[in-house]
C-alpha positions as CSV (number, residue, x, y, z in Angstrom):
1,M,86.9,112.9,93.5
2,L,88.4,114.3,96.7
3,E,91.5,115.9,95.1
4,F,89.3,118.0,92.8
5,C,88.7,120.4,95.8
6,Y,92.4,121.0,96.0
7,E,93.2,121.3,92.3
8,M,93.8,125.1,92.3
9,A,96.2,125.0,95.3
10,L,97.5,121.5,95.0
11,P,97.8,119.9,91.5
12,I,97.9,116.3,92.5
13,E,98.6,114.7,89.2
14,S,101.5,117.2,88.5
15,I,102.9,116.5,91.9
16,K,102.6,112.7,91.5
17,S,104.4,112.9,88.2
18,Q,107.5,114.2,89.9
19,F,107.9,110.8,91.7
20,P,109.5,108.4,89.2
21,I,108.5,105.3,91.0
22,F,104.9,105.7,89.9
23,S,106.0,105.8,86.2
24,H,108.0,102.6,86.7
25,R,105.2,101.0,88.7
26,P,101.9,102.6,87.5
27,E,99.7,100.1,89.3
28,L,101.3,100.8,92.7
29,V,99.1,102.1,95.5
30,Y,101.6,103.2,98.0
31,L,100.2,103.7,101.5
32,D,103.3,103.3,103.6
33,S,104.7,106.8,103.7
34,A,105.0,106.7,107.5
35,A,107.7,104.1,107.0
36,T,109.5,105.9,104.2
37,S,108.3,108.4,101.6
38,Q,108.9,108.1,97.9
39,K,111.5,110.4,96.4
40,P,111.0,113.1,93.8
41,Q,113.1,113.1,90.6
42,S,114.9,116.2,91.8
43,V,116.3,114.4,94.8
44,C,117.4,111.4,92.8
45,K,119.1,113.7,90.3
46,A,120.8,115.7,93.0
47,I,122.4,112.5,94.4
48,S,123.5,111.2,91.0
49,D,124.8,114.6,89.9
50,F,127.0,114.7,93.0
51,Y,128.5,111.3,92.4
52,E,128.9,111.9,88.6
53,R,130.1,115.5,88.7
54,D,131.2,116.8,92.1
55,N,132.3,113.8,94.2
56,A,134.9,114.8,96.8
57,N,135.2,114.7,100.6
58,I,134.4,117.8,102.5
59,H,136.1,120.3,104.9
60,R,139.7,119.2,104.4
61,G,140.4,119.7,100.7
62,L,141.8,122.9,99.2
63,Y,140.9,122.0,95.6
64,E,137.8,123.2,93.8
65,L,135.8,119.9,94.0
66,S,136.2,119.6,97.7
67,A,135.4,123.3,98.3
68,K,132.2,122.9,96.2
69,A,131.2,119.8,98.1
70,T,131.7,121.5,101.4
71,Q,129.7,124.5,100.3
72,Q,126.8,122.3,99.1
73,Y,126.9,120.3,102.4
74,E,127.0,123.3,104.7
75,E,124.2,125.1,102.7
76,V,121.8,122.3,103.8
77,R,122.1,123.5,107.4
78,R,120.7,126.8,106.3
79,K,117.9,125.1,104.4
80,V,117.0,123.0,107.5
81,C,116.8,126.2,109.5
82,S,114.5,127.7,106.9
83,L,112.2,124.7,107.0
84,I,111.8,124.4,110.7
85,G,112.1,128.1,111.6
86,A,115.4,127.8,113.5
87,A,117.7,130.9,113.7
88,D,121.2,129.4,113.7
89,P,122.6,126.9,111.1
90,M,125.1,125.8,113.8
91,S,122.1,124.4,115.8
92,I,121.8,121.7,113.1
93,A,123.8,118.5,113.3
94,F,123.5,115.8,110.6
95,T,122.9,112.2,111.6
96,K,121.8,108.9,110.1
97,G,118.2,109.5,111.2
98,T,115.9,110.0,114.1
99,T,117.1,107.0,115.9
100,E,120.7,108.1,116.0
101,S,119.7,111.7,116.9
102,I,117.8,110.4,120.0
103,N,120.7,108.2,121.0
104,I,123.1,111.1,120.7
105,V,121.0,113.1,123.2
106,A,120.6,110.2,125.5
107,Q,124.2,109.2,125.6
108,G,125.9,112.6,124.9
109,F,123.7,114.8,127.0
110,L,121.4,113.1,129.5
111,K,123.6,110.3,130.7
112,K,126.0,112.6,132.5
113,N,123.1,114.6,134.0
114,L,121.0,111.6,135.2
115,Q,121.4,110.5,138.8
116,K,120.0,107.6,140.9
117,G,116.3,108.4,141.6
118,D,115.8,110.8,138.7
119,T,113.1,110.2,136.1
120,V,112.7,110.5,132.3
121,L,109.2,111.0,131.0
122,I,107.9,109.6,127.7
123,S,104.4,108.7,126.5
124,A,102.9,105.2,125.9
125,M,102.6,105.9,122.2
126,E,106.4,106.3,121.5
127,H,108.2,104.5,118.7
128,H,110.9,102.2,120.1
129,A,113.5,104.7,119.0
130,N,112.1,107.2,121.5
131,L,111.8,104.6,124.2
132,I,114.7,102.2,124.3
133,P,117.5,104.8,124.5
134,W,115.9,106.4,127.6
135,Q,115.1,103.0,129.0
136,Q,118.7,101.8,128.8
137,I,120.1,105.1,130.2
138,C,117.7,104.9,133.1
139,A,118.7,101.3,133.8
140,Q,122.4,102.2,133.7
141,R,122.0,105.2,136.1
142,E,119.4,103.6,138.4
143,A,116.8,106.2,137.3
144,S,113.1,105.6,136.4
145,L,111.4,105.7,133.1
146,Q,107.8,107.1,133.6
147,I,105.1,106.6,131.0
148,I,102.2,109.0,130.3
149,P,99.2,106.7,129.6
150,V,97.1,106.9,126.4
151,N,93.3,106.8,126.6
152,D,91.0,104.7,124.5
153,K,90.9,107.3,121.8
154,G,94.7,107.4,121.5
155,E,95.2,110.7,123.2
156,L,97.4,111.9,126.0
157,S,96.0,113.5,129.1
158,L,97.7,116.9,129.8
159,E,96.5,116.7,133.4
160,K,98.2,113.4,133.9
161,F,101.3,114.6,132.1
162,E,101.6,117.6,134.5
163,D,101.2,115.3,137.5
164,F,104.3,113.4,136.4
165,L,106.5,116.6,136.3
166,D,108.6,117.3,139.4
167,H,112.1,118.1,140.6
168,R,113.3,114.6,139.7
169,T,112.3,114.8,136.0
170,K,115.4,115.4,134.0
171,M,114.1,114.9,130.4
172,V,110.8,114.8,128.6
173,A,110.7,113.1,125.2
174,I,107.5,113.1,123.2
175,A,106.5,112.3,119.6
176,H,104.8,115.1,117.7
177,I,102.7,112.6,115.8
178,S,102.2,109.0,116.7
179,N,103.4,106.6,114.0
180,V,100.6,104.1,114.9
181,L,97.6,106.2,115.9
182,G,98.2,109.3,113.9
183,T,97.6,111.4,117.0
184,I,98.9,114.9,116.8
185,N,100.0,115.7,120.3
186,P,99.6,119.2,121.8
187,I,103.4,119.7,121.9
188,E,103.2,123.5,122.4
189,D,101.4,122.9,125.6
190,I,103.6,120.0,126.6
191,I,106.8,122.1,125.9
192,S,105.4,125.0,127.9
193,M,104.6,122.8,131.0
194,A,108.1,121.3,130.9
195,H,109.8,124.6,130.6
196,K,107.9,126.1,133.5
197,R,109.8,123.6,135.6
198,N,113.1,124.1,133.6
199,I,112.9,120.5,132.3
200,P,114.6,120.0,128.9
201,I,112.3,118.4,126.2
202,L,113.0,116.5,123.0
203,I,110.4,116.3,120.2
204,D,110.4,113.3,117.9
205,A,109.3,115.0,114.7
206,A,109.9,112.0,112.4
207,Q,106.2,112.0,111.2
208,S,105.7,115.8,111.1
209,V,108.7,117.7,109.6
210,G,108.2,118.1,105.9
211,H,104.5,117.4,106.1
212,Y,103.2,119.8,108.7
213,P,104.3,123.3,109.5
214,V,106.9,123.2,112.3
215,D,108.2,126.5,113.6
216,M,110.9,126.4,116.3
217,K,110.4,130.0,117.2
218,K,106.9,129.1,118.4
219,L,107.7,125.6,119.7
220,D,110.9,126.5,121.5
221,A,111.8,122.8,122.0
222,D,115.3,122.1,123.3
223,F,115.9,119.2,121.0
224,L,114.1,118.3,117.7
225,V,114.9,115.2,115.8
226,F,113.7,113.9,112.4
227,S,114.7,111.7,109.4
228,G,115.3,112.8,105.8
229,H,113.8,109.6,104.3
230,K,110.3,110.3,105.7
231,M,110.2,113.8,104.1
232,F,111.0,112.9,100.5
233,G,114.8,112.8,101.1
234,P,117.4,110.0,101.0
235,L,117.6,107.1,103.3
236,G,120.3,107.3,106.0
237,T,120.0,111.1,106.6
238,G,118.7,112.8,109.7
239,V,118.8,116.0,111.7
240,L,119.4,116.8,115.4
241,Y,118.4,120.4,116.3
242,C,119.8,121.6,119.6
243,K,118.9,124.9,121.2
244,G,122.1,126.9,121.8
245,E,122.4,126.4,125.6
246,F,122.1,122.7,125.2
247,A,124.2,122.3,122.1
248,R,127.2,123.3,124.2
249,Q,126.5,120.4,126.6
250,V,126.2,117.6,124.0
251,D,129.3,115.4,124.0
252,P,130.4,113.4,121.0
253,Y,128.6,110.1,120.4
254,N,131.0,108.8,117.8
255,Y,134.8,109.5,117.8
256,G,137.1,110.0,114.8
257,G,138.5,112.4,112.3
258,G,136.8,115.6,111.3
259,S,135.3,116.2,114.8
260,I,138.5,117.3,116.6
261,R,140.4,120.6,117.2
262,N,143.6,119.1,118.5
263,V,144.8,115.5,119.2
264,E,147.6,114.4,121.4
265,F,148.3,110.9,122.6
266,A,147.1,111.7,126.0
267,H,144.2,114.1,125.2
268,T,141.8,115.2,122.5
269,E,140.1,118.6,122.2
270,F,136.9,118.4,120.2
271,L,135.3,121.0,117.9
272,D,132.2,122.8,119.0
273,Y,128.7,121.4,118.2
274,P,127.6,120.4,115.5
275,Y,131.0,119.4,114.2
276,N,131.9,117.4,117.3
277,L,129.1,115.0,116.3
278,E,130.1,114.5,112.7
279,A,133.2,112.4,112.9
280,G,134.3,110.5,109.8
281,T,133.2,111.0,106.2
282,P,129.4,111.8,106.3
283,N,126.8,110.9,103.8
284,I,127.6,113.9,101.7
285,A,125.4,112.9,98.7
286,G,122.6,112.1,101.0
287,I,122.7,115.4,102.8
288,I,122.8,117.2,99.5
289,G,119.8,115.2,98.5
290,L,118.1,116.2,101.8
291,G,118.7,119.8,100.8
292,T,117.0,119.2,97.5
293,A,114.1,117.5,99.3
294,I,113.7,120.7,101.4
295,D,113.7,122.7,98.2
296,F,110.9,120.5,96.9
297,I,108.9,120.8,100.2
298,Q,109.2,124.6,100.3
299,Q,107.5,124.9,96.9
300,L,104.4,123.4,98.6
301,D,101.9,125.0,101.0
302,L,102.3,122.6,104.0
303,I,98.9,123.7,105.4
304,V,97.2,122.7,102.2
305,T,99.2,119.5,101.8
306,A,98.6,118.4,105.4
307,D,94.9,119.1,105.0
308,Y,94.8,117.1,101.8
309,A,96.5,114.0,103.3
310,R,94.4,114.2,106.4
311,D,91.2,114.4,104.2
312,L,92.3,111.2,102.4
313,C,92.7,109.6,105.8
314,I,89.2,110.8,106.9
315,L,87.8,109.3,103.7
316,F,89.6,106.0,104.3
317,K,88.3,105.9,107.8
318,E,84.7,106.6,106.8
319,R,84.9,103.8,104.2
320,L,86.5,101.4,106.6
321,R,83.6,101.9,109.1
322,L,81.2,100.6,106.4
323,L,83.0,97.3,106.2
324,S,82.1,94.5,108.6
325,N,84.7,92.9,110.8
326,I,87.2,95.8,110.6
327,K,88.1,97.8,113.7
328,L,89.9,101.1,113.8
329,V,92.6,101.5,116.4
330,G,92.3,104.8,118.2
331,D,90.1,107.8,117.4
332,P,92.0,110.9,118.3
333,K,90.3,114.3,117.8
334,N,93.5,115.8,116.3
335,F,95.2,113.4,113.9
336,G,97.3,113.4,110.8
337,S,97.5,111.1,107.7
338,I,98.0,107.7,109.5
339,V,95.3,105.2,110.3
340,S,95.7,101.8,112.0
341,F,93.1,99.0,111.9
342,Y,92.7,95.3,112.1
343,V,90.3,92.7,110.6
344,E,88.7,90.4,113.1
345,N,90.0,86.8,113.1
346,I,92.6,87.6,110.3
347,H,96.2,88.4,111.3
348,A,97.5,91.8,110.2
349,H,100.3,90.1,108.1
350,D,97.7,88.1,106.2
351,V,95.7,91.3,105.5
352,A,98.8,93.1,104.3
353,G,99.8,90.1,102.1
354,F,96.3,90.0,100.5
355,L,96.6,93.8,99.8
356,A,100.1,93.3,98.4
357,N,98.8,90.9,95.8
358,E,96.6,93.8,94.6
359,N,99.7,96.1,94.4
360,I,98.6,97.9,97.6
361,A,101.5,98.7,99.9
362,V,100.7,98.9,103.6
363,R,102.6,98.1,106.8
364,A,101.6,95.3,109.3
365,G,102.8,94.5,112.8
366,H,103.4,96.5,115.9
367,H,105.2,99.3,114.0
368,C,108.0,99.6,116.5
369,A,105.5,100.5,119.2
370,Q,105.0,97.1,120.8
371,P,104.3,98.4,124.3
372,L,101.5,100.6,123.0
373,L,99.7,97.7,121.2
374,D,100.4,95.4,124.2
375,S,98.6,97.9,126.4
376,M,95.6,97.8,124.0
377,R,95.8,94.0,123.9
378,I,96.2,94.1,120.1
379,P,98.9,91.8,118.7
380,A,99.3,93.7,115.4
381,T,97.6,96.2,113.2
382,V,97.5,97.2,109.5
383,R,98.7,100.7,109.0
384,A,97.9,102.9,106.0
385,S,99.6,106.3,105.7
386,F,98.9,108.9,103.1
387,S,101.0,111.5,101.4
388,I,100.8,114.1,98.6
389,Y,101.1,111.6,95.8
390,N,98.0,109.6,96.9
391,T,94.5,110.1,95.5
392,S,91.0,109.1,96.3
393,D,91.5,106.4,93.7
394,D,94.0,104.8,96.1
395,V,91.4,104.8,98.8
396,D,88.9,103.2,96.5
397,K,91.3,100.4,95.5
398,A,92.3,99.7,99.1
399,I,88.7,99.6,100.2
400,A,87.7,97.4,97.3
401,A,90.6,95.0,98.2
402,L,89.5,94.8,101.8
403,G,86.0,94.2,100.8
404,A,87.2,91.3,98.6
405,L,89.2,90.0,101.5
406,N,86.1,90.0,103.7
407,K,84.2,88.1,101.1
408,F,86.9,85.6,100.5
409,W,87.6,85.0,104.2
410,Y,84.0,85.0,105.6
411,E,81.9,83.8,102.8
């Protein structure tokens, strides 16, 4: 079995046992981690412990419960810095997820800097969350949204990317890893090319942080966004990292208590970033759970775990190629743990439904990347995504089910 090679560095069965959903649902083959990861017991416990033992609001209470909640909440900023290699905890703002983080940058930073005739540059493989906010801002400011095309293999052309960059480009926003194709984009090169022209750049790291090594000291991105729920943490939690010079330029996206320094009827003075973005009572239990997820991740060797999930993906692709009537979507040279495919003459939803009857969880549709699939003239794909709790047995079961589907449909 594939995982045998990793047994010394990565005890798969021991890791999988830390995820309670698999003890409650032992027949589950979960291949939808790109949509949301499963949660380890430690994260579930951290959330319940907070509500049972430590529940209080943060920042404004002088009593012990509030002080402890505040300390736990603020400690997570330092944990995030440790995870992504950032230097300053005050570069970390907490949000509801990647989508909100991108909208904050679009509305709170770019909108005031974007003029008629300016451009924003994204790729054709972006998730809707890294497309629509820029699209809408461009429409409002009479600017242009420019798209870096994707080749047949599902890769970006750095030469074409560089051709797009000029004095009118006011923002570049690129996914680290495509949520459809699994392509790992060369973001170090992309960031370097943007910075040579003093263009700020946002990296959508929703599919990478917590699964692949990410070091902001090397990447030097101006904005980095990701979601807690895709990295073994709670739903409704996310991070916006802003480099210092840009953090000072991000205006509040949401107004209310907790984000202000002084309020008068005619004027409000806001706190500095990140607190100016955290109005109202935040998801305190969720952020504490996110901190526990980071503790879990930092017990792992992310190089080993990334290789393991990628090798499962390679095995799955190899086995798919042996099945008739199945077509892989994209074939990038550098890819992660995501693979998309379709079965000829069978809608992706029907394929996913057939697999669901076998307790195999996959995603079907356009995966919030409709323009990408439209450009490929593919209405929908089936997407399988692997994580550290998957095994080669999961691959075997999925392939067997797809073989049974082929036999049922075509014979």
